[in-house]
N, C-alpha and C positions, 0 to 999 in steps of 0.2 A: 488571432484568437477570437473567441466569441465575445461580442459586445452586447450589453443589455439593450433590449428594446423598451418601448413605453410600458409594456405589461410587466416586464421584469422589474423596472424601476418602481412601478406602482406597488406591486405586491410586497417587495422587500421593504419599501418605506412604510407601508401600512403595518407590516409585521413588527418593525422596530417600534412604531408608535403604540401598537397593541401591547407589546412586552414591557414598554416603559410604564404603562399604566398598571399592568399586572404586578410588576416589581414594586411600584409605589404602594399598591394595595397590600401586598404581602408585608412590606416593611412597616406599614401602618397597622398591621394586625387584622386587616379586613379579610385576608385569605389565610387559611391554615396551611401548614406544611404539606399535608396530603392534597389539598386543592392546588397548591402552587407547583408541586413536583412535576406533574405532566406538562404544565405550561413552560417551566424552565427547560425541561428535557427537549421539548419541541424546538427550542432555540439553542441547543447545544451546551447547556449549562449543567454541569454535574456538581455535587458537593463531595469533595474528596477528603482525604485524611486530615489535612490541615487547613484547606482553603477551597473555595470554588475552583473548578477547572472549566475553561471555555474551549470548545472544539470548533474550529473554523473550517468550513468547507472549501476545498480546492478541487473543483470538478475535474475529473480525469487527469488531475495532477498538473494542470497548465496554469502558469502564473506570469503576469507581466512585471516588469521592473517597478512600475508604479505601485502595483499591489504589494510587492515585496517590501518596498519602502514603508508602506502603510503598516504592514505587519511588524516591521522593525520599530516604528513609532509606537504602536500599541504595546509592544513588549517593554519599551523604555518608559512610557508614561503610566501604564496601568498594571504592569507586572514587575518582574525583577530583572528586566533587561535581556530576556531570551525567549525563545519558543522551541517547541519540540515537534519535529516532523514525524508523522506516524505511518504505520503500515497501511493506512487507508488513504494515503496521499493527502492527508489533512495536516493542519498544524494545531497544536494545543498550547494554551497558556495556563500555567499551573497555579498562578497566584493572584488573579484579579479579585477585586472586591465586588460583592454582589451588587451593591448600589451603583457601581461604575459600569455594569454590564450593558445597560441600554445605551450609554454613551459609546461604548466600544462597538456595539452593533451599528450605531449610526455612522461611526467612522468607517466601518467596513463597507456600509452601503454606498459611501461616497466614492469608493473605487470598485464598485460592482462586485462586492463579496458579501457573504452572509454566513450564519451558523445554523441555518434551518435544516432540519432532518439529519443532523450529524449525531443524533441520539434518538431514543424512543423506538417504539415498535412500528416502524415505517420503513420505506425504502431509503437506505442511507446513501452517502456520496457514491456516485458512479465512478469506478476506477477503470484504467486502461493502460495499455503499453506506454511506458514513458518515452519510447522512441517512435511513437505513432507519427506518421507523416514523413519521416526521414529515413526509415529503414527500407533497404532495397528489397526485402522479402515481403513487404506489405501487399496483400491482395487488394485491400482497400485502406484508405485512411480512416481509422475508427473514430476519430474525433467528432466529425459531424453526427455520427450515430450516437456517440456518447452524449453529445449535447441534446440530441433528440430524446434520449432516455431521461436525461435530467429534467427536461421540460415536461415530459410525460409524468414523471414521478412527483414533481414539486406540487405539494398541496392536493395530490390526487385524493378526492374525498373517500373513495372506496377503499383505499389502502393506507389510510392515516392511522388506523388502529388494528394492525395485524396481530396475529397471535404472538409474534416475536419480531425482533429486528430482521432486516432483509437486505442482502448485499448482492450487487451485480457487478461483474467484471467483463470487459470487452477486449477481444484480440482481433486485430486485422491481419495477423500473420500466422503462417503455419507453426511458427515457433512461439510458444505461449510464454510471453514475458509479463503477463498480468495475473498469473496464478488463478486462472479461471476455474480450474477443477476443484478448488476449495471455496467456492462461492455458492450462495443459494441459487443463483442463475449465472452461468457462464455462457457467453456467445462467441463463436469463432466465425469469422468470415470464410466462406468457401465458394468454390465454383462447381456447378453441376456439369454433367456430360455435355450439355449444350453451351457451356461457357457462361451461363448466367450466374450472377452473384447472389448469394443468399447467406443464411446462417445455420451453423450446427448449434443446437441448443442443448446445454447440460443443466440439470437441476439436481439439487440435493447434496451439494458439497458443503463443506464447512468444517471448522475446527472446534475449539472449545471442549466442553465436557465429554462430548461424543463425536470425535473426529470422523469425517467420512469424505471419500472422494466422490465427486459428482457423477451422475449417470447421463449418458446421451439419451434424450427422449425424442429427438428429431434430428436426423442426419442432414436434411436440407429443408430450410424454411424460406419461401420466397421473401426477398428483401422487404417488399411493401407490406408484408403481414406481421412484421416483428412486434409492433405494439399490440395488435390483436392477440398475438400469441402470449405476450407478457400478461395481458389482461386475463387470458384464460388460465395461465399458471397461477396467478395470484388469487383469482376467484376460487379455484380448487383449494388452494391453501387456506383462504379465508373461511371456506365452508367446512373443511374437514380438519384443519389444524387444531391442536389441543390448546385450550386456554385455562385448564385446571391445574397445570403443572408447568411452570416456566422452563424447567429443565428438559421437558419433552415437547416443547412448543415450536422448535425450529422446523422448517420445512424438510430438512434432512431426515428427521425422525418420522415424519409423515410418509415420505417416499420409501423409507426402509420398511415401515409397518405395512404399507399398502403393497409394496414391491414396485420397482420402477416401471414395470410393464403395466400394472393396473393404474398407477398414477398417470402414466402417459396416455392411457385410454381416456381417463377422465378429462385430461387437458385437451385431447383431440376432439372429444365430444363438445366441450365448451367452445373451442376454437371454431368449430363448424357453425356455431350460432353467431359468432362474432365476425367471421371471415367476410372481407369486403365491406365491412361496416365503417362507421365514422372514424375509427382509429387507423384505417388503412393509410399508409404513407405514400403520397404521390411523389413522382419524380421531382416535381417542382419544389416540394418541401426539402428534399435532400439537396437540391441545387441551392436553395436559400441558405441552408445551414452551411453548406460547403463553401459558400462565398466568404464566410468568416474565417476560413482556414486556407486562404490562398497562400502560395509560397512567398517568402520574403524576396526582395530584389537581389537574387544571387548574381554573382559575377561569373563570366565565362573564364574558368581557370583550368590549368592543366590538371590531369587526374593524379599526378604524383609530383608534388612540389619538391624541387631539388634542394632548397635550403632546409626544408623540414627533414628530408631523409639524411642530409649531412649532419644535422643536429642530433638526430636519433643515433647515428653511428658514433658521434664524437662525445656524447654526454650520457653516461650510463644511467644517471638518475632520471634524466628526461626520458630516456629510452624505456626504463622500467615503468614510468608513469604512462607513457603512450601505450605500452603493452597492456596494462591493466585498466586504465581509466578512459581510453579513447576508443570510440565505436565508429565503424565505417558509415559513411553517408551515401545516400543514393545520388547526390549531386557531386560531380567531379570537383575536386579541390576543397571540399568541406569535410568536417568531421563533427561528431557529437562528443561531448566531454562530460564525464561524471565527476562531480565534486564530492569527494569522500567526506562525510560527516562522522567518520569513525577514527579520528586521531586518538591515539592512546592517551588516556587520562580525561577524556571528554565523554559524557554520556552519549551513546549512539543516537543520532537523530537531532541532537541539540545544536542550535545556532544562536549566537548572541545578536542583539539588535545592531551592534556595530558591524558584525560580520554580514548580516542581512543587507544593510545599507551598502557595504562594499561589494557584495555579490550583485546587487541591483545595478551599481555603476559598471561592473564588468559585463553584465548582460547587455547593457546599452552599448558598450564599446566593442564587444566581441560576438554577440548573438542576437542582434536585431531586437533587443529589449525584451526577450522572452526566455523563460526557463521552465523546467519541469521538476516535479517531485516524484520519486520512485517509491514503490511499495517496500523497497529495501531501505528506506529512510536516507536516501541521498538526494542531491540536487543534480540537474543536468542542464548544460547548455547544448542545444540541439544543432546550432548552425554556426560553427566556428571555422574560419579559413585554416587550412593546413599550415599556411605560411605564418599564421598568428599563434600557433599552438605553443611555441617556445616562450613567447612573451607572456601568454596567459598562464602557463605553468609557473613562471616566476612570480606572478601576482598571486596565484592561488597558494603557493608555498608560504608567502608572507601572511596569508589569512589563516593558514592551518588546514586548508581544504585540498591539499595535493598529495595526501598519503596514497601511495600506489598499491592499494590493497583491494580493489573492487573484485568481488568473487572469491577472495581468499578468506582464511579463517578469521582474521581480525575485522573483516567487514561484517560485524555482528549485528543482527537484527534483535532489538531489545525493547521491551515495553518499559515505562517508568517504574513499575513495580512498587514495592512497599515503601519507597521513599516518598511516594505521593498518593498512590491509589488505595482507597479504603477497602477494595475487594482483594487486594494482593495478600497472599500467604507469606511472601518472603520478598526481600529486596532483589532486584535484577541488576541495577547499575553497578554495584560493587563487584558482582560476579563477572560482568562483562569487562570491567577494567582490569581485574586480576588476570583474566585469561589473555587480554590484550597485552598486558605487561609481560606475561610469560612467553608470548610469541611475538615479541617486538623486533625480532631479527628477520629482516626482509629476505635475506638469502634462504633461511630455513622455510619461511612462508612459501617462497617460490618452489622449493624442493617438494613441499607438501602438495602444492597445486591447488586447484579450485576445490573449495569446501565451504559449505554453508553451515554456520552455527547460529542458532536462534534461541532466545531466552525469554520465557514468560514468568511473571510473578504469581500467576494463578491459572486455574483451569479455563478461564475465558480465552486464553491463548492469543492475547493481543500481540505477542512476539512471534506467533506462528511456529512455536517450537515443534509441533507435530511434523512439519515438513522440512525441518532442518536436517541436514546430513547428521549433525549432532544437535539434539534438542535438549534444553535444560528447562525444567519446570520447578518453580518454587512450591514447596509443600510445608504444611504445618505438622510438626511432630511434637506432641505434648507441649505446645506453646513455644517451641523453638523453630527456627528457620532451617530447613533442609532442602536438598535439591535432587530431584529425580532425573535420570539421564536416559534418553532414548537415542537410538542410532538407526540409520538407514532411510530416513525420510528424504523426500525430494519434492520440489515444485516443478512447474512446467508441464509440457505435454505428456510426460511420463511420471506424473505426480504419484507419490506413495507416502504412507504414514510410517513414522519411525516406531521401533519396538523398544519398550522399556527393558533395560539390561538387568535390573534388579533393585535391591533396596537403595534408598536415597543416601546422599552424602552430605557431610557438613560443609559449610561455605569454604572453610580453609582447605578442604580436600579438592575442590573443583579444578584448579589449575593442574594438579597432578593427574586427576582423572582424565582430563582432556589430553594431556601429554601422553598418557599410557595408551589411550585409544589411537592416537596418531602414530605411536610407535608400532602398534600391531598392524595398522594400515600400511605403513611404509615397508614393513617386513614382508607382508603377505600379498600386496597388490601386484597385479600384472602390469605390464608396461602400458602407460597412458590410461590406466583404469582409475576412475574417480571413486571417492570414498563410498558413496551409496552403492555403486556397482560391486565393490569388494564385499560390502556387508551382505548384499543380495546373494553373492556367490558362496560366501563362507558361512552365512548365518551369524547370529550374535554371540554364539558360545565362545569362540576364540577371544573376542574382545572382553566379554564378561569375565572369563577365567583370569585373564591377565589383570584387569582392573581390580578385581576383588582380592586377588593374591597380593597385589602391590599395596592395596589399602589396609591389609591386615598383616 
């Protein structure tokens, strides 16, 4: 993984010292709340419903065991003994004291971490495929490019005060596991007819109040021009993006209003001025960054471990876990393992400090001391020997991280909602738990098959409800918490936005509503047809009619 150089260490240390002084001045009454707000947001600190919230950056979702132990320590010392992994591959602490925040940032800096640009109107944390570098279908390993983008974006003076927040996702594979189509910029590695590697660039995706799927504005961009092209996109956004109305300030609104074709022409014109300039990326720079992502010392192993196959055949529980939570590896004899943070009764994405310490130990023992965070709010060991999977499964069961539900209905993506967030209209976590309890039968889950359920507590869509096969949005109705349901959304290379089925439901109705939707799906689906495909074929009416008939 990438290690800080002298420049990284210096600017992170200087930022910690700067924020320590800013916090001191605010607590002493020398800065007003309005003056302090942009300063704290630049350092990932929000003021939530009951306490501050600190959002820590995990660039492209890669963590070392040492860093995870530090996060566990921070949760234990400065919070309430846990952290929440988010859909941006970050971690949030929900209960730190404001006066402790500079100390937390200093502790993060000691393990090459920070909270810079995890909030505010700037380029946020770069996200990427959580299987980057180990997936057999990778065209390139996107991690060196993700690190390149991180370094480009960090403290970029031209893009520190954009019209609105800005998010970039990177995919090195034809299979989009990074949700690139719902980002401000999504980049896909591609090869042209000559076999050269470059990028397909999408702009204008995003969720929130006005959800949109991104538009391809360039089918093939030479690899070395990617930063020049990013500069061009952001310059056009900075020049034409609205600043008079924050609800219409995202780049997706600008692209829609201009039309993708006109926006693309502006970008191309700007790029022609920048092309071949100082931001052009030489091969030597990619080689420098790639040196941080060399493969670990894999052993030469048989491609199909006999003891592993025997254990799968003999142990149904282990076999179910392998089917759902184990991903194939490009190196023979190894596999990637997803640790489910979606055990029934636990808020999705939460992990206690004790669990984080234990996972760090397991990463050292089984995965060369490294792990990943997915945008679906789970953790991943990328480099586990097939022969060690049975032992790892046993250890993860003891931790509560071996629920065999990855990709199934109870693998719910969920924001913290009204339990914490001052923006939320309704609670999310109790709805997730009620649905998980209703569908806690693994046999039934397997009968249903793969199905994404996403929950957001407000229109900011931190739970990505728009692209859930079933999406749930908390809404305020006359001061009460209600829930609007959409169906047919999907992420990935065929991303689509769900359609609202009708009036909202009370919290107590939500498990029955989901159960009714599932019943219609099972009755009407074609063989091996996924939920979103059934909705696409039938439309929402059959689901809507049954749900509201049952509700009344």
